[in-house]
C-alpha positions, 0 to 999 in steps of 0.5 A: 199700270206702270211708270217708266223713265226714259234717259237721253243720252250724249255722245262725248266722241263719235267717229264715223269710220265707213258705210256698210253695203246696206246703208248703214254707217260703221261707227265709233262712240262713246255715250253717256246717259244724262238725268233728263228723262221722258216718262211713260206709263204703261197699262193692259187694256181689253182687247187687242191694240196700241193705244198711244197717247202724246200730250202736249206734242205733235208727236204721231201716235200711230205706226210713225212713232217708235213707241207705238212699233217697240209694244207691236213688236214686243207683243209679237215677240211673246206671242201676245198679239191678241192683248192690247196696251196703253201707253201715255208718253209724256215728253221732256227730251227734245225731239230730233235733236241728237239725245237719242229720246226716240230710242230711249222710249222705245227701250222703256216700253220694251222693259216696261212691258217685260215687266208688266206681262211678267215675260221674263225676256232677258236684257240680251233679248230685249237689246235684240228685239230694240235693234230691229227698231233701231241702232240706238235702242239696245243702248237703253236697255242695258243699265250702263250709264255710259257704253263704248258703241261700235257697228252701227251702235249696237255693239256696246262695252260698258264703261265708267261715266264720266264724273265731276261734271254737270252737262248744260244741254241747249236746243236750239229747236232745230229738228235735225234728221239723223239720215240727212246729217249721215248721208251729207257726211258720206257726200263730203267725206271724200275730202278726208278719203273716208273708205271702209277700209279706214283704220279707226282713229278713236278712243277704242284703244285707250278703253281697252287699256284703262277702266276709265279714261282721265276727265282731262283726257276726255275733254281733250277728245270730245269729238263729233265727226257730224258736228261739221256737216250740221254746223255748216248749215246751222251757224247756231251750233258753233255760236252756242259752243263758243258761248258755253265755253265763254261761260265756263264750260271745260268742253262743248259739243254737239250731240248726235246729229244734233241740234243740241249743243252741250256744255260741260261744267266742272262740279265747282263751276255749278254757280257759273253753270246755273247762270249761263242756263238761266241766260240761255233758256230766255233765248232757248226754252229747251235748255237743261242743267242735268247730272251725268248718270252714274 
């Protein structure tokens, strides 16, 4: 048996450029991994089949779970359909929260099984398998602590991670469908004339020119196209952002399609961050003060 960790991510910047004919959205996003982890135990069992357990959650334990599908796809890819795998998934990353937990779990399964079966699949091969499961999965296959992602999120460029800050994550307990968020954005995007030919207004040129954008510039550029969509439906998003900023965060933003909101606290304000974390945790159980992966 082996144990693997699956980190969460936050989006420091997310701009939707256009919608492809296949329904996927083209985007440009800056993703930063954080030290909040799910843990997965993987072992080989006698006979074929996937046995998945997710204790203390209401997660499905069959094909509806991306970790289950990841194991199926991996075994099929290496020609080991007759083999069986047991997976125990210990969740800590909030679900349907904009933190990439499901995608990270899938990547952890692929990487762990590659090790367990000594399959010697390359990182690129695992990323290609992961892309079949979801656009965010390749991010977690690679060991980049931070990455600039384009396309549907699968084209990755490693960038130096943001440093000098801790992230205070607050999940208000609202599960947000990624599909709903993107569809709703598309339906309302005519007001900003979103078309397939739109010239990206993004950080991409900045990232190509410098190895690491300055912290000050990044804090000025914190942006998420999906935030307005989700916040319009759930007022708590805007409320949490304001509370984090008032408590001393240098910047605050909703991650992904939500509903998690994060505040970036400079290391010199760690005590303020801890106090804010304690206060918010009284109201929102899924509140975490975490390091940014480096």
